[in-house]
Phi, psi and omega in degrees: 000316178291326187283324178294313176304316183301318185296315181296311185294321183296326180289321169304321187292330181293339182278337184266165175294147188299341182268357191261151176059017180230010182063024173273153170270145178293341180277117172303338176302334179268002176272350188280133189286132178287146187294133178064014175265140181296158177278136167276172183242126180288132169285107181261037179115087174055041183243024181300326176304314180290327185285322182294323181288313188295317180296318173306320183274320179301327181265025166252109191294337179289326179286323182296316176297322176298318177291313180294330178265011181299136172198147176242144174286165180296323182294323171296317176301322180296328178282344183283101188247331185286156180300319181297320180296316186294317184297317185288331174289316177300316182301319178306306185301321176294318177300323171300316172307311177299319183287322177305315180296322181294333182276318196232004180290145173275359172280157181284332180213157180243161179260123184262020187307312188293319178291318178296328176298321175295323173293323180296314184297326182285318185282357175274348173273202178300347184267022179302127190271148185262329181209179176295322177299317178290333172304314186291323174298317182295321177302314184293327174304310182295312176297328177296312181296320176294317178283345171295319176301316181293326186291299179214057176060224189249052181247095182287349180291306183267109179243029188288328175266004182288107172311320175299317181296318180289332184281307199255339188260133177226190190223146168228158176262123177252123188241140179214160178264121182223105179056053175073015181236144171269117186260134183218154180212157183250132181230148178260141177222148175258273172285129179256117187279147176220132181283142178273318178298136181091357190229152181252341177214181185282339175296311176304323173292324182286323175299316178296324177287334184269328182246135173233119176067191186210138164213166180295137180281148179287329189248006173201177173275002182280171180259160178209171186288145176283309181273304191200140167239133175248145174217130179296124173268324182214120177268133172289151177299332168251115186255112194247117177257128176259105190269119187285083181259003182234131177222161183258117176282110188291323185294314191266348182061035183206157177286145184229153177258135179271116183268002187306150184275132173223120182275153175204138181275171176286335180222127178241139176255125193262004192299318187290350176256010183268148185288326177299336182256025185304309189290312179300320185288324180293329177297316182291325179298320179298316172297321181293325180293311177307305183302317183298316182300318182299311186292326187293315177305311182303311190286335169296316182294316179296326172296324172297328179283333182286327182234074191260144172142157175259357177266186176294333179265132182248154187217149172293129179289333173295321177287329177293319185294319181294317182294325178299315182293321180296323180292318186292328186260014173274123176287133174279166174242161181278347181254143184217156179303327186288339183271356178293122181294143177283319189260107182299334180292332176271008177272127175243163181221148174293134172268196179291336183270355184091352177273151183288141180247118185282169178293331175291342178268006181215154183275122180276129171257128177281121178233084184304326181268313183295320185282344171269349183281135175296152177294154181301319183297340180287132184291152182267350176240159180293159174214153178290142176287332179213115171235125173271166184296325186293314183290323181294319176293326173297313181289327182290319181299314181293308186294326174285333178292311186294324179287338172288326178295315181304308185298324175298316180307313182298318184293316173311313181292323179291323179288326179295313177304318177292323170299319173294317180292328176269005181304317180251022184266357183282160190303326185292340182241032173227050177248002180231071186277133172245127179262138185293125187251320184207155178223120184260122187245138176245133182238133176131205182249176177299325185274350179203154175172192186225142183243145173208182182216144171252130178231136178282128179274089190293328182295316189246012169057058186201152179268137176239145186250125173251101191237084184061248181278342183265125173238115189238158173280138181232177171233172177295326184287329182283319173304314175303315184298319182274339194250334181292332181086177166098341181245318185244191174269009181256138180198159177279135178244003170204134176240127185244115173259148177226151188301120184291344184258014181241084190295341184286351183286326190242007182288136177281167178293135177242159178286134184293329184269310193263334181082358179289144180295141179260120178238160179056226189294338187290331181279357186261147170304160189296320186294320180281326173301316171302321177296316176293317180297327177292324180290322176295332174290326176291326181289318178300323182290317181296319174306311182291321178298316187288326183285321178294320176300316178298314179305317182288323172305322183286340183270337177264154173293154176293117175304144178297322187240149177295147178282157179289128176305344179289343181272002181291132192281331179296122173294138169276139184286135183262113189277148172078002188288123178241344190266077172295155169299322184286351175271355174291169174306139181307141182279120188288153179280356177272149177302142173291137181298150184293140180287152178284167185301322189297324178287324181297324182292324177293313179291333172289329173293325175304314177294315173304330182292336177283002181089028180289161184295341182277003180300131181284161176300328174277099184286143182286174178289327176296323168306309182301316180297320181292318181297317178301320179293322176299318179280342177285348178262152179302158190292336177271005176277319187228137183222163180255147178223127178280119178249116184305145183060005178237313183123190175276141175230147178271132184240123172299140179286345182255018179285125187286129171085352186294131182225110184299320180302314173296332175295341186266357175294153179299317181302314181284331172301313177300318182292316184303314183298310182299323177292316180299319177303327186265014187299314191293316187289329176295312180291334181270316189246349176109174187293317183301308179305317179297318178297316181288325174298315185295317186299318175291328178298313182284327180297312178301312181302313176295322180298314175302320177299319180295348182270351182288152190280140176279136176235171182293333181269352186209127171230116185303334179304331182282349183275339180194145181300321185297330173303309177304314177301311181302316184285341175261008181055053176289152185298149177305310184305323180289318179295318187289319183292328175295323179285323172308316183295330181295317179285346178256017176293135181293346177285358169279005178290037184259335176211174185292326187285321175295320182298310187294321179297318178301309181298324179294317178301315182291319181301325182282325177299322180294337183272357179283115186261171181302328180281346174268340188215119178274104184293328178295324178296307174314304181290333177289324177296316178286329178295323181300313182293322176302308181304320175305316182288326179293319183291324170301309181302322176291329184291304182300320175296321181292327176291324182288321181288330176299310183304317191281347180086019177256085188289319182295316176297322182294320180305313181300310177296322179289326176299316179293321183297314177299309180302310177291322181296321181295328174297319181292313185297337172297332180272339181173151182299321182267008175290329183231195182268150173301134190277341188298323183294312178293330185281325173307303182281341168292322167301320176292318180296314181298319175297316180289328184291317178298317181294320181297313185291334178285320173308304180303317178297314182297328182294340175065012172290138189297324183279324179293319183295319175296329172290317182297317184291325186288326181294317182300306190288325187264335186242299188292302183308304178298333179284324183292325183291325179289326182299322181284343183274128184083204181286144182217132183284167186284328177297317186290318177300322179294325177288326176298312178300325185289318181291318176296318183295319174311305185279334173288332174299340179285346187299321183270001188266154181279124178205165183305155176293325181292322178291324182292324176294326178289323183294328180292332183285316185263343180300317178299328174290331179290319187279330182234113185254026189243359195254001188216161183279141190265124176236102180283146172290124177303126179273163181298170183287149174235163179275133179232026173301131180302313181302322174298306189293328177300308181295323180286329183283324174298318183290313179303305187290326174297324181296317183287324176287337177281335172270318177201138182284127182253137178257114180279119186270000000 
């Protein structure tokens, strides 16, 4: 039921803004995780039950390590053919990704949609779950099966090495009496169910689950169960109690929740429930039964004292006795309200002579209020008129004796209660402590409610409350209030205890060499570390986009009508999306056949519809509508932009992230052109189909481009990164993700269709998981292409400087180009540039620069000699040292020997001592190039835009060929 509701609510949730209904803030700045604060889990539609269970498991370090380091060999994967095996493996991979984000994400909360979607897919089949407790059982079953594959292949029989079994599963011995003999069998358990009704605390629940009835034991005079006794023979490190707070009401025909109060401790000792302590526990259970029976009698008797009387109204007897004693000891007074005269005229008073004075002899002052008020001396409570000393002594002695009997009864109850509390508290039965790790709470009724979890932070010794995206510090008092039940609709339905004597359960990862604790990203495997870094990069991009959008909104006047939500530049996460581009039929590596003329005409018309230069004067109806729409808006709302190789496109002035300079790059031109060609598919089938169509169009174009021949004036690899990837046989996942990144570029925010395709591409990128993509490999390919462009930029800059006569600067650029290019060529022939052109002009620069340095040195002028030494030390010698390391051509050897011969020839010449000293300083380094570390002077930054490099390459090579023909070897 919960999963079906979850599916429905999640479908509706996609249509709302991401900040609605989930406690999230509309500002991405509020999505950022605070330092050392655990990560919450987003509720993606009635999935609070999933969050509570997953958080409880994640914050158990031993379990977190198992999930993050889960892996299967290729041999095992090949054997996994069944639907359940594939599903379990897929779920484990999603759980790994979710856990990795919970470890290292910069987000305040993470999205569990992918893992939840797998659960929903399974529950829509015959495996549909009825409640959350059954989901938890099924979750453990899935985990067990997944780790079974990793433990010993596909052998379901032997589960001794399964870490899930070792961590969560224990065994108990069930004993019963049959025909005078004790029969026993051993059973395994995971979550241990406990009844709540009829019990006041957790120990009583366990006692009730362990013992049923009584009969005489065959081997002792003690008692044992008549039906069955259960004893734990092996306790798991993680002991989970499932509290049965839901029951079905037969009369009403519906489930109901049990709100009864049930207490549980932070530490529980399990010794008395172990089979090895059966004899010791049996004796104490008999004594406990006797004491409980005695306590029941005493409490019933005390209850009679508290509610005493034969009539309908009952009173506490102790209070009644106290009141009788107070009455007997109250002294009566001589003045009473009855003795006050009613008629003041009849009242006489003695005068000074001792004779009575009547009212007629004095002036009477009428005091209507004070004269009817009783004298202050009159007591407010009744008192006996006559009590003898003998009667008072008798009453006092009897009542004090009877009251003492009540106090003695209370003392007896306290004594028996203390005996019961200490029955299992001696050291012999306090050897197996289990500490409370998590409490899963449900608030509401059986048919509906909300779930959250209290989890103990073992490192910081505090309780934390995990309520979907909210993670807050809590207290034991708050936990008790929400978890014991009995007062509100909130109560615990699951308790997770861990063995307090096994420190590895809560120990953090440590470095094998240093022994230091590994925290955050350092504790993740490399593939997951890359995955989290990629997600953090996405977060930073979302923050930048939101900030730019916010700043633009602050600068613009408020529009009269609300904008279409589809125009918001911040992409909405697509929940439940499964049709990734990578899941389409594999894109063939062969060129796509040329389109027929009819299709070409249609697509050319698509471009003309965008306002291209080929548009005829007789505009189509769609063109008229578009022109009318453009005229109906203010002039600064829509503008035309000329895109080379594409035509004119209409761009909204409020397009977020739009950058006209970036739109002019060859890569963006190709993407825009592909989107235009996919217009009909987009309009007919929607954004996803439009993206796939545009994706295949651009893929095919770039593949054909990669097949073009490289010439000295043109290198197709400079036009697009994918051409470089195609020529170097990059893996398909690297190629596909790179192209998806092109379609997810924020510069596509120029019209509604491009924005929809951009969002679709971003949602698909988010669905790519570590098992689908090795992010380290992906980043390495892009690093190689970046270095390739840098090599080209160094080469072209060096050639340009050489033609401008700046030989020293040219040599520095060419030396760096040769050095970086050598690194690329070791990875593949097409990874770098042909070294011959770099080497040729490096030799030219060396020769001319050496001749200049020799001329300066030979003049023996102090300043000229200093310049010559600088040229040798900073330019020529480091370049020579690089040339002799590794493979070296004969041409390079010849130029090196020419330089050495030049400077050796000065040894026999007559020159000043200071000049001779300078020659002695650098000449050994010219002759021996193996004794020092090479440090090239860092060149200035260079432009390495592919668009810029393409035009520069053509210009430079045409200039070179116009002056002298260069044969590229």
